N, C-alpha and C positions, 0 to 999 in steps of 0.2 A: 353530632354530638362528635364525628368523624373530625369534625375544622378545629373544636376543640380539642385533642388528642394534637392533631398536627400544627397548632397555637404554640401549647405546652412543650411541644421535643425542638422548637422551632426557638424559643425559650432556653431555653436546657440550653440547648447548641449554641445557644447567642453569650449566656452565657460561663459555657467552657469553654469558649472562643474567647472570649475576653480575658479568659482567666488564664490561661494559656500566654496569649498576646503579649500580659503584664510579667509571665516568667519570664517569656523568651526578648524582655526590652529589661530586664534586671540582670540577665547573664551575658545582656550584647551589652550593658553598660560597666557591666565588670570585666570585659574586654574578652568573655567567653564565645567561641562560635557555637553556633548551634546548629548547624547544618548534621544534613545524616549523612552527608560524603563532601573532603574540604576539597577545595578549589586546585586541578594539576598544579602539584611540583610543592606541593604540601600537605603535611597529617598532622593530626589532632593528638595534641598530648594532652593530660588534668584539663580537659577543655579551651587547649588554647594550637595556636595554627603554627608548626617548625618546619622548616626548609626541610623537604626528607636528602636526606644522604645516599641520591643514587643519578640519574641523568636527566631526572625528569626536569627540575628546574633547568639545565643547562638548553631543553628542546623546549621550554617559556620565553627562554632567551632568544632562544632564536627564530622563535615565532613572529616574534616584538619585531628584529634586525631586520628579516628575509620584508613584511612586510612596510617598515621602512623604506627598504631598498626598491621599492616598485613589484613585488608579488604580491598577490593577487591568492584570497583567501581557498580558492579550488586548485590552486599548482600548489599553493604552501602542505594543504591535504593532501594532495596524489603526493608527492617527490615524502614524505612521513609514513606514506601509507607503503610507498616501495620499497621504500629502506627497512621495512618491518616494525617501525617504533611501534612500542605499546599504546595506545589509546589510555583516555580518560575511563573509559568503562572497564576498560581492562586492568588496570591499576587501580580505582577501589572496588577491584574482584564483582562485577555483580554478573547477575546469570546472562548464557545467552548474551552475554558482550562484544560485541563485534569490530573486526581487525581493521577496520577499512574511518576513515577520517574524514572527517565531513568537514563542509567546508563552515557552515552552523557549527561546528565545534572549536573552528577557529577561531571564530565573534566572541564566543561566547568566552572564550581566552584575554581573545584583543581589549575586551571593554569591562576584566575582573578586576575592579577597583582593589583585587584584594591587596592584590600582587607591589602593592607601591607600600605594603603595610598596614592600610585599614581597615579597622576589622567592619565590617559593612552588614547590616542585618534587617529583614524585611523589609528585600529588594522587590516583594511579591507576596500578595495575599491570594486567597480564595476571593471568588465573586461575593460568596454571600453566607451561611453557615451550613446551607442546604443543599452545598454545589462544589465541586471537584476543579472547578474552571481557575485558573489564577490569572488577574493580571497584572502588571506593572504600579510597584509603588511609587509616587513624585518622590525627588528627592534628599525635597527640603520634612518629607515625614516618616524615609531611614534612622535607621540606628547609624549611627557613623560614628566612633572610636581612629582616631589619627595615630598612627604609629604603636599600633596593639600589638603590631610582632617583628617579624625582622621582612622587609621587601625583597622580593625575587629580582624586581624592573622602578626605576629613577623614575620620578613623579614627572620629569623634563620626558623621554621618552617616553612614559602611558600618557600624557599629555597629545607629544606631538602624531602616537598614534591615533588618537581620539579627533583628533582636527583629518587626519587620511582619512579617516573611515567617513567623518561626515562631508571633504568634498570629494568624495568618490564618491557617495551615496547620492547624490546632487546632479552624477551625471548618468546613472542607472538608466536604464529605459527599460520599458514591460517585455518582455520576452516575446519575439514573433511566431503566429502561430502558421507554418509550412502546414502543405497539403496533406504532406504522411503524416504530419503528428497528429500521434493515440494510436494508432495505425502500425505503424511500421514496427518491427521486434529484430533484436539479436537472434538468431534460432540459436546458438548455444548456450547464453548464457538468459536469456526470457527481459535482458531490458533493451527500454526503451531506445528508438534509436537515433539522436539528435544530429542536426542538419547543421555541416559545417560552412558555410558563406566563399571559405579559399580550399574549397573541394567543391562547388558544383553540387556538392552530395550529404551524405548522411554517416554519420558513425558509429559506435555502437557508444549506447551511453555508459558502458559502465566503464569503459575503454577510455574516454574520454575527459570521466571524474577523474577515475585514480589508477589511466594508466597499461598498460601490457600486463601487467602482473593481477589485473583482474579478471581480463581478455584480449581480444586480438579485435582490430578496427572494424573493419566488416565491411571494408569501405563499398557503398553504392550513389552511382550517379542519379541524380536524380531526376534527370533527361531521358536518362535509359531506362527509368521503374516505368517511365509514363508509356515510352516507346513497347518497353517489352507489356505492360498491361493493357494495351490500344489494341497490338495487335492480337495478344493474348485471346481477348474478347469478338474480335471480327472472326477467328479459327474458330472457335467453339460454334460462332450460330452456321458456321459449316459444316461442320462436321458435328451437330441434329438431324440435317437432313439421312444420317450416314441410317442407312440397316442395320450397320453393328449396334450401336448406340441406343437403339430402339430400343434391340432383340434384348440386351444388353440389363437397359431398367428395365425390360418388361420381370429377367430374371431377379433382379432383388429387390422389386415389386411381390412377386411371387417370393423370395426369400424372406423379407419384412413379413409379411402376412399372417405366412407358417410359425416365423418365431414369436408374433404378436399374438396368436391362437394356443401356443406351447403357457406360454405365460398365462394366458384367461383360464385356460385348462387348470392350473398352479392355483389360480385364484380361489377361481369355486371350488377347489378341493380345502386353503386354507374358509375359507366361509362355512363351510358346510360341516367342520369341525365345530366353529366358534358358535352356529347353531347347537349344535347339541350341547356344548358348554351349557347353555343359553338353559336348555331344555333340562341337565340337570342340579343347574341352581335354584332351580324352581324346587324339583324333587326334595333336592334337601335342605332349603326353606321347610318345604311340608312337612318332613319330619324330622325338622325341629334341628339338625342338625347347626346351621345356623342360623344368626338373626334378621331381624327383616331387613337392621343396617346392612349388616355384611351382603346377604342378598344384594340392595340396593347399588349399592361400591363394584359390584362385581359383575351386577349389567351394565352399568353404566361405562366401564372400563372394557367388556366387549364390544358394547355399539359401538364406541369409539374405534376400537378394531375395526368391527364392519363396516365403519364408515370410510376410511381408511381404504381396504383391501374395494370397494367399488369404486371408490372415486379414481382408482389407480384403472380397473377395467371398462368405467367408462371412456380412459384416456384411449386404451389400448383400442377399444370398438370404434370411437373415434376415428381413426390412425388405418384404420381396418378397412372405411368405409370412405377415405375418401376419396375424391378423384380418380381417374385410371393410368395411365403409364400416358398415354395418346395426348390426354389433358395437359398433361405434367410437361409437358414436351414441350407440346402447346405457346402453349401460359411463359414456361421461361424464353421460349423461342420469342416471343411476342414481348417482351422487358426484354431481352440483347436486341434488337430491331430496331431499338427507339435510338440506340448508342451505334448504329452500324456506319453513320456518317459522323460519325464528331471525326475531328482532328486534333481536338484538344482533352484528355482527360480531366474535368472537370472535381468541384468537393461533391455535386451532387451524385455524378457515376460513381466514385468511390465509395463511399456512401451508401448506394442505392448495391451494390453486389460486390461489394470486397467488405470481410471481418476483417479481416486478419493476413499482414505479410514479414514473415520473416527471412531473413539474409540470412544465408550461408558463411564460413569464412573467405569463399573466391568470389564472394560478392551475388550470387546465384540466388534469387529472390524463390520463396515459395510461398504463390498467393492461394487462398483461403479464402473461398469465395462461398459469398449467404446461399448460395443451392451448390448440387452436384453439378462440378461438373465433369460429362464426360472425356475418359478414357480409353479408349478406344485399339485392346490388342491383336 
């Protein structure tokens, strides 16, 4: 039966989709713009596209001009952001519109045929009536009305840009994965660091993408970072044997167990309250105050809460029963000793020992290990 309903729903959705497409096709043939937001530089009046009476059309012309002059999409985006030029999302008044220009935004503008005066509808469509995912539509299946509105860009300029895009695409190589990719982050803005061969190291990704208005460089040399981590690991091994560290770990272990016990006591009290509540539900049912259906719903909800509390309690008990401090230290020492004689930081060492590295503005790295590091005071 469910399969029949699903089929009927899909059939009706398909019929609705077809009716919508026919309506849009009719609107396109009449030269009416159907999109929710007009292209950057245009506005919609009575269903038609008109050039806006502000600076946005000039920004479009500038983007095409700078690209033909040899500027990359990223550098154009960075320049617009640094100058405080409103983004398409801001002009459209979208909620939570960002002020940063992206290379993908520049590409959308450079490839949009509306700028030569053509009305192009149906460039993308949903994969199916039951999916929101979209796919590109072949050009021959799109609705194209030539010279439907005033152009911002000449056809010659637009065609020249398309040729440039195609030529540059041929020479794009896949980005190389470097040692600290997905491990190294800016300590101030949290963006991943980008490798720059001309600096032999990494810089803040936000700075690389948007310039100093977004963040500062946070430059760090790759060789310096490797050496720092290797030396730090060797130093940790020597620190582990120190009595102060063992005592500190013991204090931390006792504190953790004490905190866990307090949480368990609190959970036990919450569980007692829920158990008493279940007994009250039985009395309410027996007295005819609630129906059997209401009783079952109440008991089911209470049991769910009890199950969650029991899971939390078991996790805390497991933590308290874990190996003692000496065993933990010996395990950590054994793990680190494997790397004592390594002169090179490999990807295996990095990902086994380090969770995250943050770089401060002055280039100082903050290393977050996958274990508790000794800090003797």
